[in-house]
PyMOL Python script that loads the backbone (N, CA, C, O; Angstrom):
from pymol import cmd

cmd.read_pdbstr("""\
ATOM      1  N   MET A   1     -14.915   0.099  -7.013  1.00  0.00           N
ATOM      2  CA  MET A   1     -13.209   0.142  -6.058  1.00  0.00           C
ATOM      3  C   MET A   1     -13.155  -1.369  -6.755  1.00  0.00           C
ATOM      4  O   MET A   1     -14.023  -2.174  -7.090  1.00  0.00           O
ATOM      5  N   LYS A   2     -11.578  -1.348  -6.808  1.00  0.00           N
ATOM      6  CA  LYS A   2     -10.451  -1.250  -7.388  1.00  0.00           C
ATOM      7  C   LYS A   2      -9.791  -1.684  -6.220  1.00  0.00           C
ATOM      8  O   LYS A   2      -9.913  -1.296  -5.059  1.00  0.00           O
ATOM      9  N   ALA A   3      -8.545  -3.185  -7.079  1.00  0.00           N
ATOM     10  CA  ALA A   3      -7.185  -3.725  -6.418  1.00  0.00           C
ATOM     11  C   ALA A   3      -6.542  -3.483  -6.650  1.00  0.00           C
ATOM     12  O   ALA A   3      -6.503  -3.010  -7.786  1.00  0.00           O
ATOM     13  N   ASN A   4      -5.353  -3.529  -5.869  1.00  0.00           N
ATOM     14  CA  ASN A   4      -3.885  -3.438  -7.150  1.00  0.00           C
ATOM     15  C   ASN A   4      -3.195  -4.120  -5.928  1.00  0.00           C
ATOM     16  O   ASN A   4      -3.866  -4.039  -4.898  1.00  0.00           O
ATOM     17  N   LYS A   5      -1.980  -4.788  -5.810  1.00  0.00           N
ATOM     18  CA  LYS A   5      -0.737  -5.221  -5.183  1.00  0.00           C
ATOM     19  C   LYS A   5       0.697  -5.325  -6.224  1.00  0.00           C
ATOM     20  O   LYS A   5       1.163  -5.692  -7.303  1.00  0.00           O
ATOM     21  N   PHE A   6       1.005  -4.466  -4.495  1.00  0.00           N
ATOM     22  CA  PHE A   6       2.201  -3.216  -5.092  1.00  0.00           C
ATOM     23  C   PHE A   6       3.688  -5.261  -4.668  1.00  0.00           C
ATOM     24  O   PHE A   6       3.507  -6.364  -4.153  1.00  0.00           O
ATOM     25  N   LYS A   7       4.510  -4.751  -5.120  1.00  0.00           N
ATOM     26  CA  LYS A   7       5.432  -5.821  -5.068  1.00  0.00           C
ATOM     27  C   LYS A   7       6.851  -4.942  -4.185  1.00  0.00           C
ATOM     28  O   LYS A   7       7.854  -4.677  -4.848  1.00  0.00           O
ATOM     29  N   LEU A   8       6.792  -4.577  -2.771  1.00  0.00           N
ATOM     30  CA  LEU A   8       8.116  -3.804  -2.006  1.00  0.00           C
ATOM     31  C   LEU A   8       9.381  -4.704  -1.914  1.00  0.00           C
ATOM     32  O   LEU A   8       9.598  -5.915  -1.906  1.00  0.00           O
ATOM     33  N   ASN A   9      10.219  -3.402  -1.838  1.00  0.00           N
ATOM     34  CA  ASN A   9      11.472  -3.681  -1.380  1.00  0.00           C
ATOM     35  C   ASN A   9      12.022  -4.028  -0.510  1.00  0.00           C
ATOM     36  O   ASN A   9      13.211  -4.316  -0.371  1.00  0.00           O
ATOM     37  N   THR A  10      11.240  -4.032   0.130  1.00  0.00           N
ATOM     38  CA  THR A  10      12.002  -3.807   2.298  1.00  0.00           C
ATOM     39  C   THR A  10      10.942  -4.509   2.440  1.00  0.00           C
ATOM     40  O   THR A  10      10.019  -4.775   1.671  1.00  0.00           O
ATOM     41  N   ASP A  11      11.279  -4.919   4.028  1.00  0.00           N
ATOM     42  CA  ASP A  11      10.405  -6.406   5.145  1.00  0.00           C
ATOM     43  C   ASP A  11       9.821  -5.625   5.051  1.00  0.00           C
ATOM     44  O   ASP A  11      10.080  -4.423   5.101  1.00  0.00           O
ATOM     45  N   VAL A  12       8.503  -6.391   4.826  1.00  0.00           N
ATOM     46  CA  VAL A  12       6.956  -6.429   5.333  1.00  0.00           C
ATOM     47  C   VAL A  12       7.272  -7.580   6.991  1.00  0.00           C
ATOM     48  O   VAL A  12       6.322  -8.283   7.336  1.00  0.00           O
ATOM     49  N   LYS A  13       8.325  -7.629   7.668  1.00  0.00           N
ATOM     50  CA  LYS A  13       7.689  -8.306   8.643  1.00  0.00           C
ATOM     51  C   LYS A  13       8.210  -7.008  10.025  1.00  0.00           C
ATOM     52  O   LYS A  13       7.819  -7.021  11.192  1.00  0.00           O
ATOM     53  N   SER A  14       8.669  -6.529   9.721  1.00  0.00           N
ATOM     54  CA  SER A  14       9.494  -5.043  10.442  1.00  0.00           C
ATOM     55  C   SER A  14       9.244  -3.454   9.785  1.00  0.00           C
ATOM     56  O   SER A  14       9.702  -2.412  10.254  1.00  0.00           O
ATOM     57  N   ASN A  15       8.391  -3.597   8.576  1.00  0.00           N
ATOM     58  CA  ASN A  15       8.412  -2.812   8.811  1.00  0.00           C
ATOM     59  C   ASN A  15       6.845  -2.142   7.819  1.00  0.00           C
ATOM     60  O   ASN A  15       6.665  -1.331   6.910  1.00  0.00           O
ATOM     61  N   GLY A  16       6.024  -3.019   8.631  1.00  0.00           N
ATOM     62  CA  GLY A  16       4.306  -3.308   8.290  1.00  0.00           C
ATOM     63  C   GLY A  16       3.171  -2.711   8.972  1.00  0.00           C
ATOM     64  O   GLY A  16       1.959  -2.766   8.763  1.00  0.00           O
ATOM     65  N   LYS A  17       4.171  -1.894  10.192  1.00  0.00           N
ATOM     66  CA  LYS A  17       3.140  -0.866  10.799  1.00  0.00           C
ATOM     67  C   LYS A  17       3.167  -0.354   9.938  1.00  0.00           C
ATOM     68  O   LYS A  17       2.499  -0.880   9.048  1.00  0.00           O
ATOM     69  N   ASN A  18       3.725   0.653   9.644  1.00  0.00           N
ATOM     70  CA  ASN A  18       4.967   1.848   9.092  1.00  0.00           C
ATOM     71  C   ASN A  18       4.078   1.880   7.360  1.00  0.00           C
ATOM     72  O   ASN A  18       3.663   2.955   6.927  1.00  0.00           O
ATOM     73  N   ILE A  19       3.914   0.632   6.595  1.00  0.00           N
ATOM     74  CA  ILE A  19       2.763   0.547   4.917  1.00  0.00           C
ATOM     75  C   ILE A  19       2.333   0.718   5.268  1.00  0.00           C
ATOM     76  O   ILE A  19       2.248   1.942   5.170  1.00  0.00           O
ATOM     77  N   HIS A  20       1.239   0.133   6.305  1.00  0.00           N
ATOM     78  CA  HIS A  20      -0.264   0.079   6.824  1.00  0.00           C
ATOM     79  C   HIS A  20      -0.365   1.449   6.751  1.00  0.00           C
ATOM     80  O   HIS A  20      -1.119   1.968   5.927  1.00  0.00           O
ATOM     81  N   ASN A  21       0.309   2.104   7.520  1.00  0.00           N
ATOM     82  CA  ASN A  21       0.764   3.357   7.862  1.00  0.00           C
ATOM     83  C   ASN A  21      -0.158   4.605   6.997  1.00  0.00           C
ATOM     84  O   ASN A  21      -1.231   5.176   6.799  1.00  0.00           O
ATOM     85  N   SER A  22       1.468   4.435   6.660  1.00  0.00           N
ATOM     86  CA  SER A  22       0.746   5.227   4.800  1.00  0.00           C
ATOM     87  C   SER A  22      -0.146   5.299   4.297  1.00  0.00           C
ATOM     88  O   SER A  22      -0.945   6.233   4.231  1.00  0.00           O
ATOM     89  N   ILE A  23      -0.157   3.847   3.648  1.00  0.00           N
ATOM     90  CA  ILE A  23      -1.131   4.173   2.582  1.00  0.00           C
ATOM     91  C   ILE A  23      -3.199   3.812   3.382  1.00  0.00           C
ATOM     92  O   ILE A  23      -4.215   4.166   2.784  1.00  0.00           O
ATOM     93  N   SER A  24      -3.187   3.188   4.544  1.00  0.00           N
ATOM     94  CA  SER A  24      -3.981   4.194   5.063  1.00  0.00           C
ATOM     95  C   SER A  24      -4.895   4.806   5.653  1.00  0.00           C
ATOM     96  O   SER A  24      -5.771   4.357   6.393  1.00  0.00           O
ATOM     97  N   LYS A  25      -4.607   6.294   5.183  1.00  0.00           N
ATOM     98  CA  LYS A  25      -4.597   7.230   6.289  1.00  0.00           C
ATOM     99  C   LYS A  25      -5.593   8.406   4.590  1.00  0.00           C
ATOM    100  O   LYS A  25      -6.330   9.391   4.634  1.00  0.00           O
ATOM    101  N   LEU A  26      -4.884   7.325   3.039  1.00  0.00           N
ATOM    102  CA  LEU A  26      -5.401   8.381   2.807  1.00  0.00           C
ATOM    103  C   LEU A  26      -6.403   7.585   1.672  1.00  0.00           C
ATOM    104  O   LEU A  26      -6.290   6.575   0.977  1.00  0.00           O
ATOM    105  N   ASP A  27      -7.220   8.398   1.842  1.00  0.00           N
ATOM    106  CA  ASP A  27      -9.384   9.555   1.681  1.00  0.00           C
ATOM    107  C   ASP A  27      -9.382   8.256   0.119  1.00  0.00           C
ATOM    108  O   ASP A  27      -8.910   8.365  -1.012  1.00  0.00           O
ATOM    109  N   GLY A  28     -10.118   7.171   0.782  1.00  0.00           N
ATOM    110  CA  GLY A  28     -10.717   5.815  -0.111  1.00  0.00           C
ATOM    111  C   GLY A  28      -9.843   4.344  -0.403  1.00  0.00           C
ATOM    112  O   GLY A  28      -9.880   3.418  -1.212  1.00  0.00           O
ATOM    113  N   ILE A  29      -9.016   4.772   0.835  1.00  0.00           N
ATOM    114  CA  ILE A  29      -8.719   3.546   1.008  1.00  0.00           C
ATOM    115  C   ILE A  29      -9.803   2.444   1.203  1.00  0.00           C
ATOM    116  O   ILE A  29     -10.823   2.745   0.582  1.00  0.00           O
ATOM    117  N   ASN A  30      -9.888   1.432   1.773  1.00  0.00           N
ATOM    118  CA  ASN A  30     -11.177   0.274   1.875  1.00  0.00           C
ATOM    119  C   ASN A  30     -10.397  -0.327   2.841  1.00  0.00           C
ATOM    120  O   ASN A  30     -10.468  -0.213   4.064  1.00  0.00           O
ATOM    121  N   SER A  31      -9.173  -1.388   1.736  1.00  0.00           N
ATOM    122  CA  SER A  31      -8.444  -2.187   3.142  1.00  0.00           C
ATOM    123  C   SER A  31      -6.748  -2.077   2.673  1.00  0.00           C
ATOM    124  O   SER A  31      -6.499  -1.086   1.987  1.00  0.00           O
ATOM    125  N   VAL A  32      -6.104  -2.583   2.841  1.00  0.00           N
ATOM    126  CA  VAL A  32      -4.649  -3.117   3.264  1.00  0.00           C
ATOM    127  C   VAL A  32      -4.370  -4.229   4.062  1.00  0.00           C
ATOM    128  O   VAL A  32      -4.561  -4.495   5.248  1.00  0.00           O
ATOM    129  N   ARG A  33      -3.725  -4.980   2.838  1.00  0.00           N
ATOM    130  CA  ARG A  33      -3.237  -6.304   3.341  1.00  0.00           C
ATOM    131  C   ARG A  33      -1.436  -7.322   2.422  1.00  0.00           C
ATOM    132  O   ARG A  33      -0.981  -7.681   1.336  1.00  0.00           O
ATOM    133  N   LEU A  34      -1.148  -7.298   3.842  1.00  0.00           N
ATOM    134  CA  LEU A  34       0.114  -6.719   3.435  1.00  0.00           C
ATOM    135  C   LEU A  34       0.650  -7.997   3.469  1.00  0.00           C
ATOM    136  O   LEU A  34       0.517  -8.335   4.645  1.00  0.00           O
ATOM    137  N   ASP A  35       1.524  -9.498   2.468  1.00  0.00           N
ATOM    138  CA  ASP A  35       1.700 -10.093   2.788  1.00  0.00           C
ATOM    139  C   ASP A  35       3.409 -10.496   3.272  1.00  0.00           C
ATOM    140  O   ASP A  35       4.230  -9.803   2.671  1.00  0.00           O
ATOM    141  N   SER A  36       3.906 -11.333   4.090  1.00  0.00           N
ATOM    142  CA  SER A  36       5.158 -10.922   4.271  1.00  0.00           C
ATOM    143  C   SER A  36       6.422 -12.295   3.691  1.00  0.00           C
ATOM    144  O   SER A  36       7.617 -12.170   3.423  1.00  0.00           O
ATOM    145  N   PHE A  37       5.646 -13.376   3.667  1.00  0.00           N
ATOM    146  CA  PHE A  37       5.913 -14.290   2.610  1.00  0.00           C
ATOM    147  C   PHE A  37       6.493 -13.897   0.899  1.00  0.00           C
ATOM    148  O   PHE A  37       7.409 -14.275   0.168  1.00  0.00           O
ATOM    149  N   ALA A  38       5.439 -13.002   0.829  1.00  0.00           N
ATOM    150  CA  ALA A  38       6.002 -12.865  -1.674  1.00  0.00           C
ATOM    151  C   ALA A  38       6.205 -11.238  -1.301  1.00  0.00           C
ATOM    152  O   ALA A  38       6.084 -10.440  -2.230  1.00  0.00           O
ATOM    153  N   ASN A  39       6.577 -10.628   0.331  1.00  0.00           N
ATOM    154  CA  ASN A  39       7.026  -9.021   0.376  1.00  0.00           C
ATOM    155  C   ASN A  39       6.247  -8.755  -0.600  1.00  0.00           C
ATOM    156  O   ASN A  39       6.652  -8.851  -1.758  1.00  0.00           O
ATOM    157  N   THR A  40       4.678  -8.279  -0.229  1.00  0.00           N
ATOM    158  CA  THR A  40       3.871  -7.824  -0.745  1.00  0.00           C
ATOM    159  C   THR A  40       2.519  -7.163  -0.287  1.00  0.00           C
ATOM    160  O   THR A  40       1.815  -7.842   0.461  1.00  0.00           O
ATOM    161  N   VAL A  41       2.076  -5.902  -0.657  1.00  0.00           N
ATOM    162  CA  VAL A  41       0.992  -5.180   0.251  1.00  0.00           C
ATOM    163  C   VAL A  41      -0.228  -4.912  -1.820  1.00  0.00           C
ATOM    164  O   VAL A  41      -0.027  -4.195  -2.800  1.00  0.00           O
ATOM    165  N   THR A  42      -1.352  -5.971  -1.464  1.00  0.00           N
ATOM    166  CA  THR A  42      -2.442  -5.850  -1.297  1.00  0.00           C
ATOM    167  C   THR A  42      -2.899  -4.166  -1.452  1.00  0.00           C
ATOM    168  O   THR A  42      -2.358  -3.234  -0.858  1.00  0.00           O
ATOM    169  N   VAL A  43      -3.728  -4.098  -2.153  1.00  0.00           N
ATOM    170  CA  VAL A  43      -4.751  -2.349  -1.670  1.00  0.00           C
ATOM    171  C   VAL A  43      -6.089  -2.492  -2.053  1.00  0.00           C
ATOM    172  O   VAL A  43      -6.205  -2.505  -3.279  1.00  0.00           O
ATOM    173  N   ASN A  44      -7.110  -2.601  -1.455  1.00  0.00           N
ATOM    174  CA  ASN A  44      -8.476  -2.409  -2.133  1.00  0.00           C
ATOM    175  C   ASN A  44      -8.754  -1.116  -1.502  1.00  0.00           C
ATOM    176  O   ASN A  44      -8.670  -0.826  -0.309  1.00  0.00           O
ATOM    177  N   TYR A  45      -9.272  -0.018  -2.994  1.00  0.00           N
ATOM    178  CA  TYR A  45      -9.592   1.291  -2.727  1.00  0.00           C
ATOM    179  C   TYR A  45     -10.719   1.882  -4.302  1.00  0.00           C
ATOM    180  O   TYR A  45     -11.113   1.711  -5.455  1.00  0.00           O
ATOM    181  N   ASP A  46     -10.706   2.772  -2.855  1.00  0.00           N
ATOM    182  CA  ASP A  46     -11.890   3.249  -3.940  1.00  0.00           C
ATOM    183  C   ASP A  46     -11.339   4.815  -5.188  1.00  0.00           C
ATOM    184  O   ASP A  46     -11.042   5.930  -4.758  1.00  0.00           O
ATOM    185  N   ASP A  47     -11.346   4.370  -6.886  1.00  0.00           N
ATOM    186  CA  ASP A  47     -10.980   4.524  -7.780  1.00  0.00           C
ATOM    187  C   ASP A  47     -11.191   6.197  -7.922  1.00  0.00           C
ATOM    188  O   ASP A  47     -10.334   7.060  -8.114  1.00  0.00           O
ATOM    189  N   SER A  48     -12.598   6.324  -7.762  1.00  0.00           N
ATOM    190  CA  SER A  48     -12.816   7.670  -7.482  1.00  0.00           C
ATOM    191  C   SER A  48     -13.080   9.037  -6.314  1.00  0.00           C
ATOM    192  O   SER A  48     -13.801  10.033  -6.259  1.00  0.00           O
ATOM    193  N   LYS A  49     -11.577   8.109  -5.113  1.00  0.00           N
ATOM    194  CA  LYS A  49     -10.945   9.103  -4.564  1.00  0.00           C
ATOM    195  C   LYS A  49      -9.488   8.859  -4.440  1.00  0.00           C
ATOM    196  O   LYS A  49      -8.882   9.664  -3.732  1.00  0.00           O
ATOM    197  N   VAL A  50      -8.967   8.125  -4.863  1.00  0.00           N
ATOM    198  CA  VAL A  50      -7.577   7.988  -5.072  1.00  0.00           C
ATOM    199  C   VAL A  50      -6.880   6.673  -6.653  1.00  0.00           C
ATOM    200  O   VAL A  50      -7.400   5.777  -7.318  1.00  0.00           O
ATOM    201  N   SER A  51      -6.126   7.028  -6.614  1.00  0.00           N
ATOM    202  CA  SER A  51      -6.086   6.487  -7.781  1.00  0.00           C
ATOM    203  C   SER A  51      -4.450   5.401  -7.078  1.00  0.00           C
ATOM    204  O   SER A  51      -3.963   5.356  -5.948  1.00  0.00           O
ATOM    205  N   SER A  52      -3.963   4.526  -8.694  1.00  0.00           N
ATOM    206  CA  SER A  52      -3.359   3.601  -7.652  1.00  0.00           C
ATOM    207  C   SER A  52      -1.825   4.069  -8.402  1.00  0.00           C
ATOM    208  O   SER A  52      -0.777   3.450  -8.214  1.00  0.00           O
ATOM    209  N   SER A  53      -1.956   5.249  -9.249  1.00  0.00           N
ATOM    210  CA  SER A  53      -0.835   6.270  -8.774  1.00  0.00           C
ATOM    211  C   SER A  53      -0.162   7.043  -7.566  1.00  0.00           C
ATOM    212  O   SER A  53       0.984   7.091  -7.120  1.00  0.00           O
ATOM    213  N   GLU A  54      -1.665   7.767  -7.149  1.00  0.00           N
ATOM    214  CA  GLU A  54      -1.247   8.145  -5.585  1.00  0.00           C
ATOM    215  C   GLU A  54      -0.460   7.680  -4.210  1.00  0.00           C
ATOM    216  O   GLU A  54       0.418   8.166  -3.496  1.00  0.00           O
ATOM    217  N   ILE A  55      -1.524   6.059  -4.235  1.00  0.00           N
ATOM    218  CA  ILE A  55      -0.078   5.045  -3.656  1.00  0.00           C
ATOM    219  C   ILE A  55       0.713   5.227  -4.012  1.00  0.00           C
ATOM    220  O   ILE A  55       1.536   6.099  -3.733  1.00  0.00           O
ATOM    221  N   GLU A  56       0.710   3.983  -5.189  1.00  0.00           N
ATOM    222  CA  GLU A  56       1.663   3.989  -5.273  1.00  0.00           C
ATOM    223  C   GLU A  56       3.449   4.862  -5.035  1.00  0.00           C
ATOM    224  O   GLU A  56       4.569   4.405  -4.808  1.00  0.00           O
ATOM    225  N   SER A  57       2.707   6.786  -5.312  1.00  0.00           N
ATOM    226  CA  SER A  57       3.882   7.422  -5.137  1.00  0.00           C
ATOM    227  C   SER A  57       4.489   7.420  -3.685  1.00  0.00           C
ATOM    228  O   SER A  57       5.693   7.370  -3.436  1.00  0.00           O
ATOM    229  N   ILE A  58       3.035   7.508  -2.377  1.00  0.00           N
ATOM    230  CA  ILE A  58       3.247   7.427  -1.126  1.00  0.00           C
ATOM    231  C   ILE A  58       4.502   6.355  -1.469  1.00  0.00           C
ATOM    232  O   ILE A  58       5.595   6.904  -1.331  1.00  0.00           O
ATOM    233  N   LEU A  59       4.571   5.124  -1.833  1.00  0.00           N
ATOM    234  CA  LEU A  59       4.898   4.109  -1.547  1.00  0.00           C
ATOM    235  C   LEU A  59       6.575   3.667  -1.522  1.00  0.00           C
ATOM    236  O   LEU A  59       7.255   2.843  -0.912  1.00  0.00           O
ATOM    237  N   ARG A  60       6.844   4.876  -2.709  1.00  0.00           N
ATOM    238  CA  ARG A  60       8.050   5.676  -3.949  1.00  0.00           C
ATOM    239  C   ARG A  60       8.788   6.800  -2.356  1.00  0.00           C
ATOM    240  O   ARG A  60       9.851   7.129  -1.830  1.00  0.00           O
ATOM    241  N   GLN A  61       7.797   6.912  -2.273  1.00  0.00           N
ATOM    242  CA  GLN A  61       8.590   8.556  -1.033  1.00  0.00           C
ATOM    243  C   GLN A  61       8.631   7.836   0.017  1.00  0.00           C
ATOM    244  O   GLN A  61       9.079   8.662   0.811  1.00  0.00           O
ATOM    245  N   LYS A  62       8.435   6.528   0.830  1.00  0.00           N
ATOM    246  CA  LYS A  62       8.884   6.499   2.287  1.00  0.00           C
ATOM    247  C   LYS A  62       9.439   5.268   1.408  1.00  0.00           C
ATOM    248  O   LYS A  62       9.279   4.298   2.149  1.00  0.00           O
ATOM    249  N   ASN A  63      10.042   4.791   0.139  1.00  0.00           N
ATOM    250  CA  ASN A  63      10.962   3.669  -0.161  1.00  0.00           C
ATOM    251  C   ASN A  63      10.731   3.006  -0.287  1.00  0.00           C
ATOM    252  O   ASN A  63      11.612   2.305  -0.785  1.00  0.00           O
ATOM    253  N   TYR A  64       9.512   2.365  -0.084  1.00  0.00           N
ATOM    254  CA  TYR A  64       9.088   1.073  -0.289  1.00  0.00           C
ATOM    255  C   TYR A  64       8.651   0.567  -1.219  1.00  0.00           C
ATOM    256  O   TYR A  64       7.846  -0.363  -1.170  1.00  0.00           O
ATOM    257  N   LEU A  65       9.144   1.135  -2.361  1.00  0.00           N
ATOM    258  CA  LEU A  65       9.337   0.101  -3.425  1.00  0.00           C
ATOM    259  C   LEU A  65      10.423   1.024  -4.158  1.00  0.00           C
ATOM    260  O   LEU A  65      10.968   0.634  -5.191  1.00  0.00           O
TER     261      LEU A  65
END
""", "prot")
cmd.dss("prot")
cmd.show_as("cartoon", "prot")
cmd.util.cbc("prot")
cmd.orient("prot")
């Protein structure tokens, strides 16, 4: 299991549910933790099922990064 923290360029307070849903639907995601003060998302995941670059790609596609 791995964890990565991503600095977001969107408001976590107003987009938190969408951010969470976009990431949590991926196979291998164990938890998604949003921090509205730091404007970050920390993702714990099984790196045998999903990669950090796949998570980052989803965040970029949605314009969260």
